[in-house]
C-alpha positions in Angstrom: 7.6 -87.8 20.0 8.1 -84.9 17.5 11.1 -82.8 18.4 10.1 -79.4 19.6 11.9 -76.3 18.4 11.7 -72.7 19.6 11.5 -70.5 16.5 12.1 -66.8 16.7 9.4 -65.1 14.7 9.5 -61.4 14.0 6.8 -61.4 11.3 9.2 -60.6 8.6 10.2 -62.5 5.5 13.2 -64.3 6.9 11.7 -65.5 10.1 8.5 -66.8 8.3 10.8 -68.8 6.0 12.8 -70.1 8.9 9.6 -71.3 10.5 8.6 -73.1 7.3 12.0 -74.7 7.1 11.8 -75.9 10.7 8.5 -77.6 9.8 9.9 -79.2 6.7 12.7 -80.6 8.8 10.1 -82.4 11.0 10.5 -80.1 13.9 7.4 -78.9 15.9 7.7 -75.1 15.9 6.9 -73.1 19.1 7.0 -69.5 17.9 8.4 -66.7 20.0 8.0 -63.0 19.2 8.8 -59.8 21.1 7.0 -56.5 21.6 10.2 -54.6 22.5 9.2 -51.0 21.9 10.0 -51.1 18.2 8.5 -48.4 16.1 7.3 -51.0 13.6 5.2 -52.8 16.1 2.8 -53.8 13.3 5.1 -56.7 12.7 3.6 -58.4 15.7 0.3 -58.7 13.9 2.2 -60.2 11.0 3.9 -62.7 13.3 0.5 -63.7 14.7 -0.8 -64.3 11.2 2.3 -66.3 10.1 2.1 -68.4 13.3 -1.5 -69.2 12.6 -1.0 -69.9 8.9 1.9 -72.2 9.5 0.2 -73.9 12.5 2.8 -73.3 15.1 2.2 -75.5 18.2 2.1 -72.3 20.3 2.9 -68.6 19.7 4.2 -66.6 22.7 4.6 -62.8 22.5 6.9 -61.4 25.2 6.9 -57.8 26.3 10.3 -56.1 26.9 11.1 -52.5 26.5 14.4 -51.7 24.8 13.3 -48.0 24.5 14.8 -47.9 28.1 18.2 -47.8 26.4 17.4 -46.5 22.9 20.5 -46.2 20.7 18.6 -47.3 17.6 16.3 -45.8 15.0 13.9 -48.6 15.9 13.7 -47.9 19.6 14.4 -44.2 19.9 13.4 -40.9 18.3 16.0 -41.2 15.5 14.9 -41.0 11.8 15.0 -44.3 9.9 17.4 -43.9 7.0 16.1 -44.2 3.5 18.9 -45.2 1.2 19.9 -48.0 -1.1 21.5 -51.2 0.0 25.0 -50.4 -1.3 25.0 -47.1 0.6 23.9 -48.9 3.7 26.6 -51.5 3.5 29.3 -48.8 2.8 28.2 -46.9 5.9 29.1 -49.7 8.3 26.7 -50.8 11.1 23.5 -48.8 10.5 21.5 -46.9 13.0 18.7 -49.4 12.7 20.9 -51.9 14.6 19.3 -52.5 18.0 22.0 -53.1 20.6 22.2 -56.7 21.8 18.8 -57.5 20.3 19.5 -61.0 19.1 21.4 -61.8 22.3 18.4 -60.9 24.3 16.0 -62.7 22.0 18.1 -65.9 21.9 18.4 -65.8 25.7 14.6 -65.8 26.0 14.4 -68.6 23.4 17.0 -70.6 25.4 15.0 -70.2 28.6 11.8 -71.4 26.9 13.6 -74.3 25.2 14.7 -75.6 28.5 11.2 -75.5 29.9 9.9 -77.3 26.8 12.8 -79.8 27.0 13.7 -78.7 23.5 17.2 -78.8 22.2 16.6 -76.9 18.9 16.3 -73.1 18.4 15.7 -71.7 15.0 16.6 -68.1 14.0 16.4 -66.6 10.5 19.6 -64.6 10.6 21.3 -64.0 7.3 25.0 -63.1 6.5 24.5 -62.4 2.7 21.7 -59.9 2.0 21.4 -58.2 5.3 22.0 -54.7 6.8 25.4 -55.3 8.4 24.2 -56.2 11.9 27.0 -57.8 14.0 24.5 -60.3 15.6 23.6 -61.9 12.3 27.1 -63.3 11.7 27.9 -67.1 11.9 30.7 -66.5 14.3 28.2 -64.8 16.7 25.8 -67.7 16.5 28.6 -70.2 17.1 29.7 -68.3 20.2 26.1 -68.1 21.5 25.6 -71.8 21.0 28.9 -72.5 23.0 27.7 -70.2 25.8 24.2 -71.9 25.8 25.7 -75.3 26.3 27.8 -74.0 29.2 25.0 -72.2 30.9 22.0 -74.6 30.8 21.0 -77.8 32.5 20.4 -79.3 29.1 23.9 -78.6 28.0 25.7 -79.9 31.1 23.5 -83.0 31.3 24.5 -84.1 27.8 21.5 -82.8 25.7 23.3 -80.0 23.8 21.3 -77.1 22.4 21.7 -76.4 18.7 21.0 -73.0 17.2 19.8 -73.5 13.6 20.4 -70.8 11.0 18.9 -72.3 7.8 19.1 -69.1 5.9 22.5 -67.8 6.9 24.2 -68.3 3.5 21.2 -67.7 1.2 20.7 -64.5 -0.8 17.3 -62.8 -0.3 16.2 -64.1 -3.6 17.1 -67.7 -2.6 15.3 -67.3 0.7 12.2 -66.2 -1.2 12.5 -69.2 -3.6 12.9 -71.6 -0.6 9.9 -70.1 1.1 7.7 -70.2 -2.1 8.6 -73.9 -2.4 7.4 -74.4 1.1 4.1 -72.4 0.6 5.0 -69.5 2.7 2.4 -66.7 2.3 4.6 -63.7 2.0 1.5 -61.5 1.8 1.2 -62.0 5.6 4.8 -60.9 6.4 6.1 -57.4 7.0 9.7 -56.3 6.8 9.4 -52.5 6.9 11.1 -50.4 9.6 8.3 -47.8 9.5 5.0 -49.5 8.9 2.0 -47.1 8.8 -1.2 -47.6 10.9 -2.7 -49.7 8.1 0.3 -52.1 8.1 1.6 -50.8 4.8 5.4 -50.8 4.1 7.3 -47.6 3.1 9.3 -49.1 0.2 12.2 -46.8 1.0 14.0 -48.1 4.2 16.9 -50.5 3.9 14.8 -53.5 4.9 12.1 -52.7 2.2 14.7 -52.1 -0.5 16.5 -55.4 0.3 13.2 -57.3 0.3 12.0 -55.7 -3.0 15.2 -56.4 -4.7 14.9 -60.1 -3.7 11.4 -60.4 -5.2 12.6 -58.6 -8.3 15.4 -61.1 -8.7 13.0 -64.0 -8.3 10.7 -62.4 -10.9 7.5 -62.3 -8.8 5.7 -59.4 -7.2 6.0 -58.8 -3.5 2.4 -59.5 -2.2 2.8 -57.3 0.9 1.1 -53.9 0.8 3.1 -50.8 0.2 2.1 -47.1 0.6 1.7 -45.2 -2.7 5.0 -43.8 -4.0 
């Protein structure tokens, strides 16, 4: 029987690559996305397209509403900053950080994994070319995995859960190279924090700038649509 894996799929470049890596490792991906009140909700359509293209066994979209708490430019009426990557890193944790988001997402993934009798969860977090989010660090993932194996039937019965982070030490350019080698269609993905109604990226937010820089370093154009400059 093929090993099932719950793969967190936002619709962005990193999660699409992580899904492809899971398939390449022989795991059967069960994709999980969230409509959490994010201003860039167009990423959900991207996630649907990616899940179909990569033939996920199933794709669940869960509704939660983190606008109830706000505290982020993605879930509250706070402007999305438009600045370069170096400035974003120098400023510390940016306002686009959504409080406890990965903890919430991984908890849902853990619940579904138990129901599926899966012991593998895949998340495309990255500790190299990222925006400084505390829940993308390897020490956070290690801590969550420890907690998961203390808190689940699977863990206490000797079937430990593993949180896979196949992209965590890769640069954005190396992630793109890995995905291209695995036939990821990056034209289906969206990474922008302020997509327009037509699903076009702004090209100015931190996420767009990091993404565009990665494609520039690889030497290929980004196939995702962008609004005119």
